[in-house]
Structures are given as C-alpha cells and as structure tokens.
C-alpha positions in Angstrom: -6.2 27.9 -20.6 -4.3 25.6 -18.0 -5.9 23.9 -14.9 -4.6 25.0 -11.6 -3.1 21.0 -11.3 -1.2 21.3 -14.7 -0.3 24.7 -13.8 1.5 23.6 -11.1 3.4 20.4 -12.4 4.6 23.1 -15.1 6.1 25.3 -12.3 7.4 22.9 -10.4 9.2 21.5 -13.5 11.8 24.4 -13.4 12.6 24.3 -10.0 15.7 22.3 -8.6 15.1 20.1 -6.0 17.6 21.7 -3.6 15.3 25.0 -4.2 12.1 23.7 -4.1 9.6 24.2 -0.9 11.9 26.9 0.4 15.3 24.4 0.2 13.6 22.4 2.7 15.0 19.5 0.2 18.6 19.2 1.0 19.2 16.9 -2.2 20.7 14.8 -3.8 20.1 12.0 -1.2 22.8 9.4 -1.3 23.8 6.3 0.3 26.9 5.9 2.5 27.4 2.1 4.3 24.1 1.6 6.1 22.4 4.8 6.5 20.4 7.2 3.7 22.0 10.9 3.8 21.2 14.2 2.6 23.5 16.7 0.8 24.7 18.4 4.2 25.8 14.7 5.2 22.7 14.1 7.4 21.1 10.5 8.0 17.8 10.9 6.6 15.2 7.8 8.2 12.2 7.2 6.8 8.8 6.6 9.0 5.4 6.6 6.9 2.5 5.4 5.7 1.7 4.0 2.2 -1.0 5.3 0.2 -2.3 3.0 -2.3 -2.4 4.3 -6.1 -2.2 1.0 -8.2 -5.6 -0.3 -8.4 -8.3 -0.3 -10.9 -8.8 3.5 -11.0 -5.2 3.8 -10.9 -5.1 7.1 -8.5 -4.5 7.5 -5.1 -7.4 6.0 -2.5 -9.6 7.8 -0.6 -9.9 11.1 -2.7 -13.8 10.5 -2.9 -13.8 11.1 0.7 -11.5 13.6 1.4 -8.9 16.6 0.3 -5.4 15.5 -0.7 -4.0 18.8 1.9 -6.2 17.1 4.3 -5.1 13.5 3.9 -1.2 15.0 4.4 -1.8 16.9 7.3 -3.0 13.9 8.9 0.3 12.1 8.2 2.1 15.4 8.8 0.0 15.6 11.9 1.4 12.4 13.6 5.0 13.5 12.9 5.7 10.6 9.9 7.7 12.4 7.2 7.3 10.0 4.1 4.4 8.2 2.1 5.3 5.3 -0.3 2.6 5.7 -3.1 2.2 3.1 -5.5 1.7 2.9 -9.4 1.2 0.6 -11.7 2.8 -0.3 -15.3 -1.1 -0.2 -16.6 -0.8 3.6 -16.4 2.3 4.2 -18.5 1.3 1.6 -21.2 -2.2 3.7 -21.5 -0.3 6.8 -21.8 2.3 5.9 -24.2 0.3 3.4 -26.0 -3.3 4.3 -26.4 -2.7 7.7 -27.3 -2.3 9.6 -23.9 -3.2 9.1 -20.3 -7.1 9.6 -19.8 -9.4 11.5 -17.6 -10.6 11.1 -14.3 -13.8 10.6 -15.1 -13.2 7.8 -18.0 -11.4 6.0 -15.5 -14.0 6.0 -12.6 -16.9 4.9 -15.3 -14.6 2.6 -17.3 -14.1 0.3 -14.2 -17.5 1.0 -12.5 -19.8 1.8 -15.0 -21.4 4.9 -15.5 -23.6 5.3 -12.7 -21.1 4.3 -9.9 -18.1 5.9 -11.6 -20.1 9.3 -12.3 -21.3 9.3 -8.3 -17.5 8.8 -7.3 -15.9 11.0 -9.9 -18.4 13.9 -8.9 -17.4 13.3 -4.8 -13.6 13.3 -5.6 -14.3 17.2 -7.4 -16.3 18.4 -4.5 -13.8 17.2 -1.9 -10.5 18.3 -4.1 -12.1 21.8 -5.9 -8.7 22.7 -7.2 -9.1 19.7 -9.7 -10.2 20.8 -13.4 -12.9 18.5 -14.9 -10.6 16.8 -17.2 -7.5 15.9 -15.0 -5.8 12.8 -15.7 -4.3 10.2 -13.4 -1.1 11.6 -13.6 -1.9 14.7 -12.6 -3.7 13.3 -9.5 -0.2 11.6 -8.6 1.2 15.0 -9.5 -1.2 16.7 -7.2 -0.4 14.2 -4.5 3.4 14.8 -4.7 3.1 18.9 -4.5 1.0 18.9 -1.8 3.9 16.7 -0.2 6.3 18.9 -0.8 4.7 21.5 0.5 4.0 20.2 4.1 7.7 18.4 3.9 6.5 14.8 3.3 9.0 12.9 1.6 7.1 10.9 -1.1 9.0 7.0 -2.6 7.3 6.0 -5.4 6.7 2.1 -5.6 5.7 0.2 -8.9 3.6 -2.6 -7.3 2.1 -4.3 -10.3 1.4 -4.1 -13.8 -1.8 -5.0 -14.5 -3.1 -2.8 -12.0 -5.4 -4.7 -9.5 -5.1 -5.9 -5.6 -1.6 -7.3 -5.1 -0.9 -9.9 -4.1 -0.8 -13.2 -5.1 1.0 -16.0 -7.1 -1.5 -16.3 -9.8 -2.2 -12.6 -10.4 -0.5 -12.8 -13.6 2.1 -9.6 -11.9 4.3 -12.5 -10.0 7.7 -12.7 -11.7 9.2 -11.4 -14.6 7.6 -13.0 -17.6 4.7 -13.6 -16.0 1.1 -12.8 -18.0 1.0 -9.5 -17.2 4.7 -8.6 -16.3 6.2 -7.6 -19.4 9.7 -6.8 -18.6 10.3 -4.2 -21.5 7.2 -2.5 -20.4 8.2 -2.3 -16.7 11.6 -1.2 -17.5 10.0 1.8 -20.0 7.5 2.5 -17.5 9.8 2.7 -14.4 12.4 5.1 -16.6 9.1 6.9 -17.6 8.0 7.8 -13.9 11.9 8.5 -12.9 11.7 11.1 -15.6 8.4 12.5 -14.7 9.2 12.4 -11.2 11.9 14.9 -11.7 9.4 18.2 -11.5 8.0 16.5 -8.2 10.4 18.3 -5.8 9.1 15.8 -3.3 10.7 13.1 -4.9 13.4 11.2 -2.9 13.8 7.4 -3.5 11.8 4.7 -6.1 11.3 1.2 -5.9 11.9 -1.0 -8.6 9.0 -3.8 -8.0 7.0 -5.1 -4.7 6.7 -8.2 -3.9 8.1 -10.2 -6.2 7.1 -13.9 -5.5 7.0 -17.8 -7.3 4.6 -17.5 -9.9 1.7 -20.1 -10.7 2.9 -20.9 -14.4 5.4 -23.5 -13.8 7.5 -22.7 -16.7 8.2 -19.6 -14.8 9.5 -21.3 -11.8 12.2 -22.3 -13.7 13.2 -19.2 -14.0 12.2 -18.3 -10.4 15.9 -17.4 -8.8 18.4 -15.3 -7.6 20.3 -15.1 -10.7 17.4 -13.8 -13.1 16.4 -11.3 -10.0 20.3 -9.7 -10.2 19.7 -9.3 -13.8 16.4 -7.8 -14.1 16.7 -5.8 -11.1 20.1 -4.2 -12.1 18.0 -3.5 -15.8 15.2 -1.8 -13.7 17.5 0.5 -11.8 20.0 1.2 -14.8 16.5 2.7 -16.4 15.1 4.5 -12.7 19.1 5.7 -12.7 19.1 6.8 -16.4 16.2 8.9 -16.4 16.6 10.3 -12.8 20.1 10.1 -11.3 19.1 11.6 -8.2 16.6 9.2 -6.8 17.8 6.5 -4.5 16.7 3.2 -6.2 14.8 0.3 -3.6 15.5 -3.6 -4.1 13.0 -6.1 -2.7 13.8 -9.3 -2.5 12.3 -13.0 -3.3 9.4 -14.9 -1.4 7.1 -11.4 -0.9 10.3 -9.4 -0.1 10.8 -11.3 2.4 14.3 -12.7 1.8 17.3 -10.8 0.7 20.0 -12.4 2.4 22.0 -13.2 -0.6 22.6 -9.6 -1.2 24.1 -8.6 1.3 26.3 -11.2 2.3 27.6 -11.6 -1.3 26.4 -15.4 -1.9 26.8 -16.6 -5.6 24.0 -15.8 -7.1 22.8 -19.4 -8.5 24.8 -19.5 -11.4 25.2 -15.4 -11.9 27.3 -13.4 -10.7 27.1 -12.1 -6.9 25.3 -8.9 -6.2 28.4 -6.4 -6.0 27.1 -2.8 -5.7 30.5 -0.8 -6.5 30.1 -2.5 -10.1 27.3 -0.4 -10.6 27.0 3.5 -11.4 24.3 4.1 -9.3 26.6 2.2 -6.3 25.7 5.1 -3.7 22.1 5.3 -4.3 21.3 1.4 -3.7 18.8 0.8 -0.8 17.7 -2.8 0.1 13.5 -3.1 1.2 11.3 -6.0 3.1 8.5 -6.7 4.1 7.2 -8.5 7.5 3.9 -10.0 7.8 5.2 -12.9 10.1 2.8 -13.0 13.3 3.5 -16.6 14.2 7.1 -15.6 15.9 7.3 -14.3 19.5 9.4 -11.1 19.7 13.2 -13.0 20.1 12.2 -15.3 17.0 11.6 -12.7 14.9 14.0 -10.4 15.5 16.4 -13.1 14.4 15.0 -14.3 11.9 14.9 -10.5 10.2 18.4 -10.4 11.0 19.1 -13.6 9.3 16.9 -12.8 6.2 17.0 -9.3 5.7 17.9 -6.6 8.7 21.8 -8.0 9.0 22.1 -6.0 5.8 22.8 -3.0 7.9 24.9 -5.0 11.0 29.0 -4.2 9.7 29.7 -6.2 12.6 28.8 -9.6 11.6 31.5 -11.1 9.5 29.0 -12.9 7.1 27.8 -9.7 5.9 30.2 -8.8 2.6 28.5 -5.4 1.9 26.4 -3.2 4.4 23.4 -1.6 2.7 20.8 1.1 4.0 17.4 -0.6 4.9 13.7 0.3 4.9 10.8 -2.0 6.0 8.1 -0.8 3.2 5.7 -3.2 4.3 4.5 -3.9 8.0 1.1 -3.7 9.6 -2.1 -5.5 11.5 -5.6 -5.0 11.5 -6.1 -1.8 13.9 -7.3 -2.7 16.8 -6.3 -2.4 20.5 -5.8 -6.0 20.9 -3.5 -6.4 17.7 -1.5 -3.9 18.9 -0.4 -5.0 22.0 0.1 -8.2 20.3 3.7 -9.4 20.0 4.1 -9.1 16.2 3.2 -5.3 16.6 4.8 -4.5 19.6 8.2 -6.1 18.5 7.8 -4.3 15.6 7.6 -1.1 17.3 10.6 -1.3 19.5 12.7 -3.5 17.3 12.6 -0.5 13.9 14.0 2.2 15.9 16.2 0.6 18.1 18.1 -0.8 15.1 17.2 2.8 12.9 15.5 1.3 10.5 13.4 3.2 8.5 9.9 1.7 8.1 6.3 2.5 6.0 3.2 0.9 7.3 0.7 -0.8 5.6 -1.9 1.2 5.2 -3.4 5.0 5.4 -6.3 3.8 3.1 -9.8 3.3 5.5 -11.4 1.9 2.3 -11.2 1.6 -1.7 -12.6 3.0 -4.5 -13.0 -1.3 -5.6 -11.8 -4.0 -4.6 -12.3 -7.5 -5.4 -15.0 -6.3 -6.9 -17.2 -4.7 -4.3 -17.0 -0.8 -4.4 -16.3 1.0 -1.7 -14.7 -2.1 0.1 -13.8 -1.4 4.1 -10.1 -1.9 4.8 -10.0 -3.2 8.7 -5.7 -2.4 8.3 -6.3 1.1 7.8 -4.9 3.6 9.9 -7.8 6.0 8.7 -11.7 5.1 9.1 -14.2 3.8 6.4 -14.6 7.5 5.6 -10.7 9.3 6.0 -11.7 11.1 8.6 -10.6 10.0 12.1 -8.5 7.3 13.3 -9.8 3.9 13.0 -7.9 2.6 16.1 -6.9 6.2 18.5 -5.2 3.8 20.8 -3.3 2.5 18.1 -2.0 5.6 17.2 -1.8 7.0 20.7 -0.2 4.0 22.2 1.7 2.2 19.1 2.6 4.5 16.4 3.3 7.6 17.8 5.5 6.8 20.2 7.1 4.8 17.3 7.6 7.8 15.4 9.1 9.8 17.6 11.5 7.1 18.8 12.6 6.8 15.0 12.7 10.3 14.7 14.0 12.1 17.9 15.3 14.8 16.1 13.4 16.4 12.7 16.2 18.9 12.3 18.7 15.8 10.8 20.6 13.2 12.9 24.2 13.1 11.7 25.4 9.6 10.7 27.7 7.5 13.0 28.8 4.1 12.1 
C-alpha cells in the first residue's frame, strides 16, 4: 500500500512539466540576455523567500509547528512567487551509500535523541496528517514541491552545504572544493541525483550549484581558492545538472560568500584559466548568476555602486566593461525582523533598488525557528519572517511597509511581463 506522499510522487512523475498544475508552469524556461523567460517568451522575475532544509534533520524547517499547505499559503498570500529550498549533499550520500533514505523518525531521533526526536517527529505528523508514519526525508521535499505546484509557487533548489548543518563560516568544512566535507565527486553526484529526482516536481524551475563559496581555513586549500578553480568545478557541477535535467535553469554563485561575480560578466581571465564564455556551454541559455548581500555598512548610494560593480552589473548591456549579459537573482538578503531595521538604509535601499533594476530576489528567511541550530533545540530565528511558532508574521510592519510593496513593484503584472531590452 502506497503512502499518500509516495503515491502523489508517482502520479506527478508521469506529468510533463508544461502540463503540470493545469498548465500553470509554461516551461521549459530559458534565458535571453538579462532575462529569464518562460516558453511563451514572457519575462519571469523571482520574488521569493528562503525555506531552509539543509540543517541536521535534513528536511524543510517548521513542520513541527505548521502544515506544508499553510506555509505555502502564507508565502502566496503576500504575493511571492518562489521559494529557495535548501538541501545537503549528506542526504544524497545516505541514500546512495548507506542503503537508501531514512525515515523522518530515524532522522529526528538520531540528531535530537529519543525523547526530543520522538516529540518533534510526532508534532510533524500531527500538523501534516497526510504524512505516512514511515515517510522519508526526500518524500518531505517532494511534498513541499507538490504543494508549491498546487499553489503556483516556483521552486528553486539550492545546494547549501555538503555536511548538513548551519552555514556558513570559513572553518565549517563546507567552504571550498576539497574542504573537509566538500568532496567534489560526491557533490557532482548529488547535483545530478537531485536534478534527476526533480524531474518529477512540477514546480522545479531552477537549481543553485552551491551556496556561498568562501575562503577555507585550511591553508593548503587557500592555494586553490581562485577563479580558475571556480570555473572548472562550477562548470562540471552544471554539466551534471544539465545532463540529468536539461529543463532547469542553473544558478552560478560567485566568491567571497557569493558577493563577487565581476570577472564572470566582464570576461576577465580567470587566473591562469580561460574567461567565462557561456556560449561555449551546452546550457548557454540556462545560465543565471546569483548574488548575496549582507553589507549593512553602506548608505544607499554606496551600496548601489558596489552592487553594480561586483554583481548587478551583469544585467547592464550599456556598460562597455560588461562583455556578457546575464540574468541575475539576489538569492539571499535579509535582516532582523524589527521595525527600525526595516527602515534602516540596508533594507530600504534594497527594497527600492532591486525592483527598479528588475532583479529577482529571495529574502532570508521564512523560518521562525529551527529544529536545532548551534546545538540548541527549537532555536529562535530573529531574522525569520514568521514568528517562533510559524503562525504569524514576526514583524507585521516589516511586511506591510517593506516586503509587500517590494513584491508588488517586482511583480507588477502577475500574468507575465514581456521581456524588453
């Protein structure tokens, strides 16, 4: 007898993406210049939120407090059209090397112990009654993707870390190719596995290759921390994704915690390696650049200038230094959800700048709390859009006066905006 989640996964696996969810998903998607386009030629811009799923339990957060449908509904109700769903290579390693995926109960009790783990597992089942008792971690991801399709929210699948846990730091072993936990072979294998698995998700539009590449603490690896190494590894990862799922868009993150992309779009020599030339890639019309911004120290004029030089210049075909134009998404930015922070230069600048530039974005973070973070069970997230129990907005003013107007400015026409130069 099939569980409800598994049965729905099997049903969706037979639906072509262009037909899934009553034709809502007009794929396959592609890129042209600075635009992400659907199959009808309409420009698609992301206005979304990060939903973490790469911590130790290795499932999307918050399900001990709320159901998947209610959380997707919260996202949809304020007009967002996308989630950035994070995952860890460790989950795929378990599936392929350790006899298959584990049940949700096993994952909770392994990380939290029998008492705390069983309590949270039971809470997840109470809030999500469609889950079978033996549901696995990946089936929970399936359920999120299916609900997103039902409510017409796009899924961007982001490889956040190799070893599951909180990200990011120089010494966490996940920083750079070949780091303590960052096995490049396993990473490429996992990208291919999730890309193939995602073919059954009628909401999957894009995949990010790696979150926040950064200088590792191991001085041996520092010798290899350069753009040439970035190019070789990232194109190999993208090859794995495209081979497994040629429909998805592929997001390339840069260096220094994904704050630097300039050599990519200016065509500069990447160290002793070649320049980045997307026309030579089999997936040239699938490449999107992504950037993160947590620079709280600049005023708005300084911030806009820095962003255009380091990353957002990728969209500017009028700049003679820009040799290749790309679509660009700010896949992380965020702040502590407090009214004063919402009015501070950092937030107010990005809330104006990104829609004005027609740059897509996903804010950090939906999570009001985490199953566990930094060793603390039920860790409160002050940056979370939702409150600790994932029921209401943590800072209603931050939504009504900040995020909601930003969403409206980013997505002025929910039916799709024809791409223009």
